[in-house]
C-alpha positions as CSV (number, residue, x, y, z in Angstrom):
1,M,0.2,0.0,-0.1
2,P,1.5,3.2,-1.0
3,R,2.1,6.1,1.7
4,I,0.0,9.1,1.6
5,F,2.1,11.9,3.0
6,A,0.6,14.8,5.0
7,N,1.5,17.5,2.3
8,S,0.1,15.5,-0.6
9,E,-2.9,16.8,-2.5
10,K,-5.2,13.8,-1.4
11,V,-4.7,14.7,2.5
12,K,-4.9,18.1,1.9
13,S,-8.3,18.1,0.2
14,A,-9.5,15.8,2.9
15,A,-8.3,18.1,5.5
16,S,-9.9,21.2,3.7
17,A,-13.2,19.5,3.1
18,A,-13.3,18.4,6.9
19,L,-12.3,21.9,8.2
20,D,-15.0,23.7,5.7
21,Q,-17.4,21.6,7.3
22,L,-16.7,22.5,10.9
23,K,-16.4,26.1,9.7
24,A,-19.9,25.9,8.6
25,M,-21.2,24.8,11.9
26,T,-22.9,27.2,14.2
27,P,-21.5,27.4,17.9
28,S,-24.3,24.9,18.9
29,E,-23.5,22.6,16.3
30,L,-19.7,22.6,17.3
31,F,-20.6,22.1,20.9
32,E,-23.0,19.1,20.1
33,F,-20.4,17.5,17.3
34,G,-18.0,17.7,20.4
35,A,-20.2,16.0,22.6
36,D,-20.7,13.3,20.4
37,H,-16.9,12.8,20.1
38,A,-15.8,13.1,23.6
39,D,-15.8,10.3,26.2
40,S,-16.0,12.7,29.5
41,V,-16.3,16.5,29.0
42,E,-17.6,18.3,31.9
43,S,-18.5,22.3,31.9
44,A,-17.0,24.1,35.2
45,D,-20.5,23.9,36.5
46,G,-20.5,20.4,36.4
47,S,-22.9,20.0,33.3
48,R,-22.1,17.8,30.6
49,P,-22.3,18.5,26.7
50,E,-25.1,15.7,26.2
51,D,-27.3,17.4,28.6
52,A,-27.6,20.5,26.4
53,A,-30.4,20.2,23.8
54,S,-29.7,23.5,22.3
55,S,-27.6,26.7,22.4
56,E,-30.2,28.3,24.9
57,S,-29.6,25.5,27.2
58,L,-25.8,25.8,27.3
59,P,-24.3,27.5,29.9
60,S,-23.4,31.1,29.1
61,G,-19.6,30.6,29.4
62,D,-19.8,27.6,26.9
63,F,-21.7,29.4,24.4
64,A,-19.4,32.3,24.5
65,R,-16.3,30.1,24.3
66,L,-17.8,28.5,20.8
67,A,-18.8,31.9,19.6
68,A,-15.5,33.1,20.3
69,Y,-14.1,29.8,18.7
70,D,-16.4,30.1,15.5
71,Q,-15.2,33.8,15.1
72,M,-11.4,32.9,15.3
73,H,-11.8,30.2,12.7
74,R,-14.1,32.6,10.5
75,E,-11.1,35.3,10.6
76,L,-8.5,32.9,10.4
77,A,-9.9,31.7,7.1
78,E,-10.0,35.4,5.8
79,Q,-6.8,36.0,6.5
80,R,-5.5,32.7,4.9
81,D,-7.8,33.7,1.5
82,Q,-6.2,37.3,1.5
83,E,-2.7,35.8,2.0
84,N,-3.8,33.4,-1.0
85,A,-4.5,36.4,-3.0
86,V,-1.5,38.1,-2.4
87,L,0.5,34.7,-3.3
88,D,-1.7,34.3,-6.5
89,Q,-0.6,38.0,-7.6
90,V,3.2,37.1,-6.7
91,M,2.9,34.2,-8.8
92,A,1.9,36.1,-11.8
93,M,4.7,38.5,-11.4
94,V,7.6,36.0,-11.0
95,S,9.3,33.2,-13.1
96,P,8.4,29.6,-11.7
97,E,11.9,29.4,-10.2
98,A,11.6,32.4,-8.3
99,F,8.5,31.3,-7.0
100,V,9.6,28.1,-6.1
101,Q,12.2,30.1,-3.9
102,I,9.5,32.0,-2.5
103,K,7.3,29.0,-1.6
104,D,10.7,27.5,-0.2
105,A,11.1,30.5,2.0
106,L,7.5,30.5,3.5
107,S,8.2,26.8,4.3
108,D,11.5,27.2,6.0
109,S,10.0,30.1,8.1
110,S,7.7,27.6,9.9
111,Y,4.5,30.2,10.7
112,T,4.3,32.8,8.0
113,H,1.2,35.3,8.1
114,S,0.5,39.0,7.1
115,Y,1.5,38.7,3.2
116,L,1.8,41.8,1.2
117,I,3.2,43.7,-1.6
118,A,5.1,46.5,-0.4
119,D,7.0,49.6,-2.0
120,A,10.3,49.3,-0.1
121,P,12.1,46.5,1.9
122,L,12.4,46.3,5.7
123,G,15.5,45.2,7.4
124,E,19.0,44.4,6.0
125,P,20.0,42.7,3.0
126,Q,21.0,39.2,3.0
127,D,22.6,37.1,0.0
128,D,20.4,34.2,0.1
129,S,21.1,33.4,-3.7
130,Y,17.4,34.5,-4.6
131,A,16.6,34.8,-8.3
132,L,15.6,38.2,-8.3
133,G,18.4,39.8,-5.8
134,D,18.8,40.3,-2.2
135,V,16.2,39.4,0.4
136,Y,15.9,41.7,3.2
137,V,15.5,40.4,6.7
138,D,14.1,42.5,9.7
139,Q,14.9,39.9,12.6
140,T,12.9,41.3,15.8
141,T,13.5,38.2,18.0
142,N,16.4,36.1,18.7
143,G,16.7,33.2,21.1
144,G,13.1,32.7,22.8
145,M,12.6,30.2,25.6
146,T,14.7,27.5,23.5
147,G,17.7,29.7,22.6
148,D,16.9,29.1,19.0
149,D,13.7,30.8,18.3
150,Y,13.4,33.8,15.6
151,A,10.9,36.0,14.0
152,G,10.7,39.1,12.0
153,T,9.8,40.2,8.5
154,M,11.1,39.1,4.9
155,S,11.0,41.1,2.0
156,M,11.8,39.4,-1.3
157,P,12.2,41.4,-4.4
158,L,9.6,41.5,-7.2
159,P,10.6,42.3,-10.7
160,D,8.7,45.7,-10.8
161,G,11.1,46.9,-7.9
162,R,8.5,46.3,-5.1
163,Y,8.7,43.5,-2.8
164,F,6.7,40.3,-1.4
165,Q,6.8,40.8,2.3
166,F,5.6,38.8,5.3
167,N,6.3,38.0,9.1
168,Y,7.8,34.8,10.1
169,A,8.3,33.0,13.4
170,C,10.6,29.8,13.5
């Protein structure tokens, strides 16, 4: 049986479909879903999820937490959509070779966010053998609790004199 890797299209598609189903649920549906998939979940007031027939019977703290969870997922989905739109613009502007380098930089940077096309770079130039010139790095954190954490902003040149810019944390 062939191995299916976590970054394969089949796995990504299945995960995306499952996430879309969860995002489409209301807070009370999420609560019921969690109750169906938990062995022993108890609220702070001692009530159990299976005792709640509707969102009106949920303890107010539980409903508020579920609503906040739902809002967080909607905001993350919106952020992901905005970042994908920026990546689509960047892909249309650069060569396939340069775009592979951009994807590698994003992948190497662990957690990335706040994608944009900027008029000027942030930080100091680094010689990273990037196809379109020097990459600029503004590293704001070094060390962290483990001693090897870092974060900051990376600006990668685009052919029109602007920069693909993103924040990263590793």
